[in-house]
C-alpha distance (Angstrom), angle and dihedral (degrees) to the residues before:
residue distance angle dihedral
X1 . . .
X2 3.78 . .
X3 3.79 130.8 .
X4 3.80 113.9 -118.7
X5 3.77 132.7 -166.8
X6 3.83 105.0 -108.0
X7 3.82 90.2 -147.3
X8 3.80 88.8 63.5
X9 3.80 93.6 54.4
X10 3.80 136.3 67.5
X11 3.82 88.0 -107.1
X12 3.80 95.5 66.9
X13 3.81 96.4 110.3
X14 3.81 93.2 41.6
X15 3.81 91.3 49.7
X16 3.80 90.8 53.1
X17 3.81 93.5 45.2
X18 3.79 103.6 40.7
X19 3.81 111.7 24.6
X20 3.80 93.1 87.0
X21 3.78 97.6 32.4
X22 3.84 112.6 125.5
X23 3.81 90.4 -128.7
X24 3.83 111.4 20.8
X25 3.80 96.1 162.0
X26 3.81 125.4 104.7
X27 3.81 125.7 -165.0
X28 3.79 126.1 -154.2
X29 3.81 125.1 -170.1
X30 3.79 123.1 -150.6
X31 3.80 136.5 171.7
X32 3.79 112.6 -140.9
X33 3.78 130.2 -160.8
X34 3.82 102.6 -125.1
X35 3.80 97.3 169.5
X36 3.81 91.4 115.4
X37 3.81 92.4 47.1
X38 3.81 92.7 52.2
X39 3.82 90.6 50.2
X40 3.82 92.2 50.8
X41 3.79 91.3 46.1
X42 3.80 91.3 55.5
X43 3.80 97.8 37.9
X44 3.81 95.5 48.0
X45 3.84 97.2 31.3
X46 3.80 90.8 -121.7
X47 3.79 123.6 149.3
X48 3.80 112.7 -102.0
X49 3.81 91.3 -141.3
X50 3.82 91.0 53.5
X51 3.80 90.6 50.9
X52 3.81 90.6 50.3
X53 3.81 90.8 50.6
X54 3.80 90.6 48.6
X55 3.82 92.5 50.5
X56 3.81 90.3 47.6
X57 3.80 90.2 54.4
X58 3.79 90.6 45.4
X59 3.80 92.5 50.5
X60 3.82 93.5 47.6
X61 3.79 98.3 42.9
X62 3.82 95.1 76.5
X63 3.83 94.9 49.3
X64 3.80 111.7 85.9
X65 3.82 94.2 -154.6
X66 3.80 89.6 68.8
X67 3.80 89.8 65.9
X68 3.82 92.7 62.7
X69 3.80 126.5 65.9
X70 3.81 135.4 174.1
X71 3.81 107.5 -119.3
X72 3.81 114.0 -173.1
X73 3.83 101.9 -46.8
X74 3.81 96.8 -24.9
X75 3.78 136.7 83.2
X76 3.79 112.9 -127.9
X77 3.80 129.9 -165.1
X78 3.82 122.0 -149.9
X79 3.77 132.4 -162.7
X80 3.80 96.2 -147.2
X81 3.79 144.6 27.4
X82 3.80 130.0 -129.1
X83 3.79 129.8 -170.6
X84 3.78 119.8 -138.7
X85 3.80 124.8 -146.8
X86 3.80 130.3 -174.8
X87 3.81 113.5 -123.6
X88 3.81 130.0 -158.4
X89 3.81 103.1 -128.5
X90 3.80 134.2 -151.9
X91 3.81 92.0 -98.0
X92 3.79 91.8 61.7
X93 3.80 91.9 -106.3
X94 3.81 131.9 97.4
X95 3.79 132.0 -96.5
X96 3.79 133.6 -171.2
X97 3.80 124.1 -114.0
X98 3.82 125.9 -172.4
X99 3.81 115.8 -159.6
X100 3.81 119.5 -164.8
X101 3.79 109.6 -123.2
X102 3.79 116.4 -117.6
X103 3.79 126.6 -178.0
X104 3.81 87.2 -137.0
X105 3.79 107.4 86.1
X106 3.82 93.7 -157.5
X107 3.80 91.8 54.6
X108 3.80 93.3 45.6
X109 3.81 90.4 48.4
X110 3.81 92.7 49.5
X111 3.81 91.8 47.9
X112 3.81 91.0 46.3
X113 3.82 93.6 51.5
X114 3.81 93.9 43.8
X115 3.80 96.7 46.1
X116 3.80 97.7 42.0
X117 3.82 89.8 50.9
X118 3.81 90.4 48.2
X119 3.80 91.7 50.1
X120 3.82 92.5 45.0
X121 3.82 92.7 50.4
X122 3.81 98.2 42.8
X123 3.83 98.9 33.6
X124 3.82 85.9 -136.9
X125 3.80 121.0 130.4
X126 3.81 119.1 -120.2
X127 3.81 104.8 -139.2
X128 3.82 125.5 -169.9
X129 3.81 97.3 163.9
X130 3.80 93.2 115.9
X131 3.80 93.1 58.2
X132 3.82 107.2 26.1
X133 3.78 138.9 37.6
X134 3.80 100.4 -110.9
X135 3.80 123.4 -146.2
X136 3.79 108.4 -154.8
X137 3.81 121.9 -140.8
X138 3.77 135.1 -178.1
X139 3.81 120.8 -171.5
X140 3.81 116.7 -161.9
X141 3.77 89.3 -175.5
X142 3.82 97.1 168.0
X143 3.79 95.4 54.3
X144 3.80 133.5 70.9
X145 3.79 107.0 -131.1
X146 3.78 131.7 155.4
X147 3.80 93.9 -141.8
X148 3.77 140.4 -68.3
X149 3.78 137.5 -119.1
X150 3.80 108.7 -130.7
X151 3.77 124.8 -131.9
X152 3.81 116.7 -101.9
X153 3.80 107.3 -140.1
X154 3.79 97.3 174.1
X155 3.82 87.8 -124.9
X156 3.80 104.7 74.4
X157 3.80 115.7 46.0
X158 3.81 96.4 172.0
X159 3.80 120.8 131.0
X160 3.79 111.2 -100.5
X161 3.81 133.1 -160.5
X162 3.81 126.3 -164.3
X163 3.79 128.6 -174.4
X164 3.79 138.1 166.0
X165 3.79 135.1 -160.7
X166 3.78 116.9 -26.4
X167 3.79 117.4 -120.4
X168 3.79 124.0 -127.8
X169 3.79 121.7 -145.9
X170 3.79 127.4 173.7
X171 3.80 96.8 -81.7
X172 3.79 104.5 3.1
X173 3.80 139.7 53.6
X174 3.79 115.8 -153.2
X175 3.79 135.7 -169.4
X176 3.80 125.5 -163.4
X177 3.78 116.4 -152.7
X178 3.78 139.5 174.1
X179 3.79 122.9 -134.8
X180 3.80 117.7 -160.2
X181 3.80 120.4 -170.2
X182 3.79 140.4 167.5
X183 3.81 112.1 -106.1
X184 3.82 90.1 -138.2
X185 3.80 90.0 61.1
X186 3.79 97.2 48.1
X187 3.78 145.0 -9.8
X188 3.77 127.7 -120.4
X189 3.80 92.0 -95.2
X190 3.82 90.9 56.4
X191 3.81 90.6 49.5
X192 3.80 92.6 48.5
X193 3.81 89.7 48.0
X194 3.80 89.4 52.2
X195 3.81 91.8 52.0
X196 3.81 90.4 49.6
X197 3.81 88.3 49.6
X198 3.80 89.4 51.1
X199 3.79 91.9 56.3
X200 3.82 90.1 47.2
X201 3.83 91.3 49.0
X202 3.81 89.9 52.2
X203 3.80 92.4 49.0
X204 3.82 93.4 46.5
X205 3.81 98.5 45.8
């Protein structure tokens, strides 16, 4: 990552307005059609959570705002994106695992399986925050929730996505998620564009 002068970026006004705001985070909720993703997961024996993380990376990778992030009182630019997942570890607790996004699904899947197993076995987080802009995720796959508003600690400004159990209807399977982001990093239109991209990435997989 590299520090940039906010005044030389498209986020200049947002940096001035929101960096010192007591609550600079926004949360959007969206219900996605994941029928296609569920079918691929079953047909190809691929983890649904991995496919969601891949589509999140795919949707974010074409939006330039995802490559910048406010860190402490600075604006940092990154060359790559990673997607974080929470892993149940061998101690019965949870650990954090960052997976570098790759456009190649096979590579992303292999990295996801290898790293999540490593983190689960060792109970040691795999952290890429120094080299990639990390999108956080938390999947509460056994529980039916309509979304969640994440806690703002003032330390981590990364975008964060939470979802629960997907819901089956007669002809469609849907998943409601929440997307929290720092207003300095992006505006509402960027976030909405990302969520539209996510649905398109799911449909096109």
